[in-house]
C-alpha positions as CSV (number, residue, x, y, z in Angstrom):
1,M,0.0,0.0,0.0
2,V,2.8,2.4,0.8
3,E,4.4,1.8,-2.5
4,G,1.1,2.6,-4.2
5,L,0.7,5.8,-2.2
6,E,4.3,6.9,-3.0
7,K,3.8,6.3,-6.7
8,A,0.3,8.0,-6.8
9,G,1.9,11.5,-6.4
10,T,1.7,14.3,-3.9
11,N,-2.2,14.4,-3.8
12,P,-3.2,10.8,-4.1
13,T,-6.8,9.8,-4.7
14,H,-8.5,6.4,-4.6
15,A,-8.2,6.1,-8.3
16,S,-4.5,7.2,-8.5
17,V,-3.5,4.8,-5.8
18,I,-5.2,1.9,-7.5
19,K,-3.7,2.9,-10.9
20,A,-0.2,3.1,-9.3
21,L,-0.6,-0.3,-7.5
22,R,-1.6,-1.9,-10.8
23,G,1.6,-0.5,-12.3
24,I,3.7,-2.4,-9.9
25,T,4.8,-5.6,-11.7
26,S,7.6,-6.9,-9.4
27,Y,7.2,-6.3,-5.7
28,N,8.8,-8.3,-2.9
29,A,9.2,-5.7,-0.1
30,D,12.9,-5.2,-0.9
31,G,13.5,-9.0,-0.6
32,L,11.5,-9.5,2.6
33,L,8.8,-11.5,0.8
34,P,9.7,-15.0,-0.4
35,V,7.6,-14.4,-3.6
36,T,7.3,-11.6,-6.0
37,N,3.9,-10.0,-6.6
38,D,2.7,-8.7,-9.9
39,Y,-0.1,-6.3,-9.1
40,A,-0.8,-5.6,-12.8
41,T,-2.2,-9.2,-13.0
42,D,-2.7,-10.2,-9.4
43,F,-4.4,-7.1,-7.9
44,G,-7.3,-8.0,-5.7
45,K,-6.7,-11.7,-5.9
46,D,-6.0,-13.9,-2.9
47,P,-2.8,-15.9,-3.6
48,A,-3.1,-19.6,-3.4
49,K,-0.1,-19.8,-1.0
50,S,1.2,-17.3,1.4
51,C,4.8,-17.6,2.7
52,G,6.9,-15.7,5.2
53,W,9.9,-15.9,7.4
54,Y,9.6,-15.7,11.1
55,M,12.4,-14.1,13.2
56,I,13.5,-14.8,16.8
57,A,14.7,-11.9,18.9
58,E,18.0,-12.7,20.5
59,K,20.4,-10.6,22.6
60,N,22.5,-9.6,19.5
61,G,19.6,-9.2,17.0
62,F,17.1,-11.1,15.1
63,V,17.7,-14.5,13.6
64,P,15.5,-16.6,11.3
65,S,13.6,-19.4,12.9
66,S,14.2,-21.6,9.9
67,S,16.3,-21.6,6.7
68,Q,13.1,-22.0,4.7
69,P,9.9,-19.9,4.7
70,W,6.8,-21.1,6.5
71,C,4.0,-21.4,3.9
72,G,0.3,-21.8,4.3
73,T,-2.6,-22.5,1.9
74,D,-6.2,-21.6,1.8
75,I,-8.7,-23.6,3.9
76,S,-9.9,-26.6,2.2
77,G,-13.3,-26.1,0.6
78,T,-12.9,-22.3,0.2
79,S,-12.6,-20.6,-3.2
80,T,-10.9,-17.4,-2.3
81,A,-7.6,-18.1,-4.1
82,S,-7.1,-17.7,-7.8
83,S,-4.1,-18.9,-9.7
84,S,-5.1,-17.2,-13.0
């Protein structure tokens, strides 16, 4: 959302934010997300799988809880995800 607001200009409107978001074709939160989102084609769709890394706070900083992201899927029997 912040990316869309920044790209929408100094006086963003609902329409300009949506237009700006749909122009983002490769977003991964500067490498924080394990997948890249293309809002030109995926805007408003629920991804079939959501992944993320979880961090553990330790005395000298944060460390990943795993070397692989934790991934989830939609609840069986629901139809909110779309792969097209």
